[in-house]
C-alpha positions in Angstrom: -5.2 49.0 -76.8 -8.8 47.9 -76.8 -10.7 47.1 -73.4 -10.8 43.5 -74.5 -7.2 43.1 -75.4 -4.9 41.0 -73.2 -1.2 41.6 -72.7 0.8 38.7 -71.7 4.1 38.9 -70.2 6.8 36.3 -70.7 9.8 35.6 -69.0 13.1 33.8 -69.8 12.6 30.1 -70.4 14.4 28.7 -67.5 13.7 25.1 -68.0 13.6 22.5 -70.6 10.0 21.3 -71.2 11.5 17.8 -72.1 12.6 17.4 -68.5 9.0 17.9 -67.4 8.3 13.9 -67.6 11.4 13.5 -65.5 10.5 15.9 -62.7 6.8 15.4 -63.0 7.6 11.3 -62.2 10.1 12.2 -59.5 7.0 14.0 -57.9 4.8 11.6 -58.2 6.9 8.9 -57.2 8.1 11.0 -53.9 4.2 10.8 -53.0 3.7 7.4 -53.6 6.9 6.4 -51.5 5.9 8.8 -48.8 9.4 10.4 -49.3 9.2 13.8 -47.8 12.8 14.5 -48.8 12.6 13.3 -52.4 9.3 15.7 -52.7 11.3 18.6 -51.5 14.2 17.7 -54.1 11.4 18.6 -56.9 10.5 21.9 -55.5 12.2 25.4 -55.7 12.8 26.4 -52.0 10.3 29.3 -52.5 7.5 27.2 -54.2 4.0 28.1 -53.9 0.9 26.0 -54.4 -2.9 26.6 -54.8 -4.7 23.4 -54.2 -8.5 23.1 -55.0 -9.6 20.1 -52.4 -13.4 18.8 -52.3 -14.0 21.4 -49.3 -11.7 24.3 -49.2 -8.5 25.6 -50.9 -5.2 25.4 -49.6 -2.2 27.4 -50.3 1.2 27.0 -49.5 4.1 30.0 -49.6 7.5 27.7 -49.7 8.5 24.5 -50.5 8.1 23.2 -46.7 4.6 24.4 -46.4 3.7 22.4 -50.1 5.4 18.9 -48.5 3.5 19.9 -45.4 0.3 19.9 -47.2 1.1 16.9 -49.3 2.0 14.7 -46.1 -1.3 16.2 -44.4 -3.0 14.2 -47.0 -1.0 11.3 -47.4 1.3 11.1 -44.7 -0.8 8.6 -42.3 -1.2 6.1 -45.6 0.1 2.7 -45.2 0.2 2.0 -48.9 -0.2 4.2 -52.0 -0.4 2.2 -55.5 -0.2 4.4 -58.5 -2.5 2.9 -61.2 -2.3 5.4 -63.6 0.0 8.3 -64.4 1.0 11.4 -66.7 3.8 13.6 -66.6 5.0 16.0 -69.4 4.4 19.6 -70.7 1.6 21.7 -72.0 3.5 24.5 -73.2 5.9 25.8 -71.0 3.9 24.1 -68.1 4.7 21.1 -66.1 1.4 18.8 -66.5 0.9 15.9 -64.2 -2.2 13.7 -63.7 -1.9 10.7 -61.2 -4.6 7.9 -59.6 -3.9 6.1 -56.7 -5.0 3.6 -54.6 -4.4 5.0 -51.1 -4.7 2.7 -48.0 -5.5 4.2 -44.7 -6.4 2.5 -41.5 -6.9 -0.6 -43.7 -9.3 1.2 -45.9 -8.6 1.7 -49.7 -9.5 4.8 -51.3 -9.4 5.9 -54.9 -8.2 9.3 -55.4 -7.0 11.5 -58.3 -4.7 14.6 -58.5 -4.3 16.9 -61.6 -1.9 19.8 -61.7 0.0 22.2 -63.5 3.4 23.6 -62.7 6.0 26.6 -63.4 9.4 25.1 -63.5 12.4 27.3 -63.1 15.8 25.8 -63.0 14.6 22.1 -63.0 12.0 22.4 -59.7 8.7 23.4 -59.4 8.4 27.0 -58.6 4.6 27.1 -58.6 1.8 24.5 -58.7 -1.7 24.7 -59.1 -3.4 21.6 -58.0 -6.7 19.9 -58.5 -7.8 16.9 -55.9 -10.6 14.6 -56.4 -10.6 13.7 -52.6 -10.8 10.4 -51.0 -13.4 7.9 -52.3 -13.6 4.7 -50.4 -13.3 1.6 -52.7 -16.5 -0.3 -51.4 -16.7 -3.3 -53.8 -14.3 -5.6 -55.8 -13.6 -4.2 -59.5 -13.0 -0.9 -58.7 -9.6 0.1 -59.4 -8.0 -3.2 -58.1 
């Protein structure tokens, strides 16, 4: 093998990529509804997450830690309205994206998250997530 060759190991396919739309929508709905139990139902017990946030990287090593991270971000919201969403598969990966208006302390924020997940047995086993951060909506016309 030459120094520039890459060896890629593939494990068995443990899920049907067609299920990703349903799983991705359930994950997004759980966040929008601030439903921790529903979020946990989308995650494998040993799920891991690496989230790139505006000011830091946050990692979680099990489903409870993933849910805690998500609810650290959104748990004090009084309303989450999903304006755009996409859930599906890219190859064997779950791909999801959502944009929402999040209300906290009577201030509305525009947020977007994009993620790619590894699914095993119809649950998210590993997630890589990118977050836009919370951006105050100052004027009419911005994502109403």
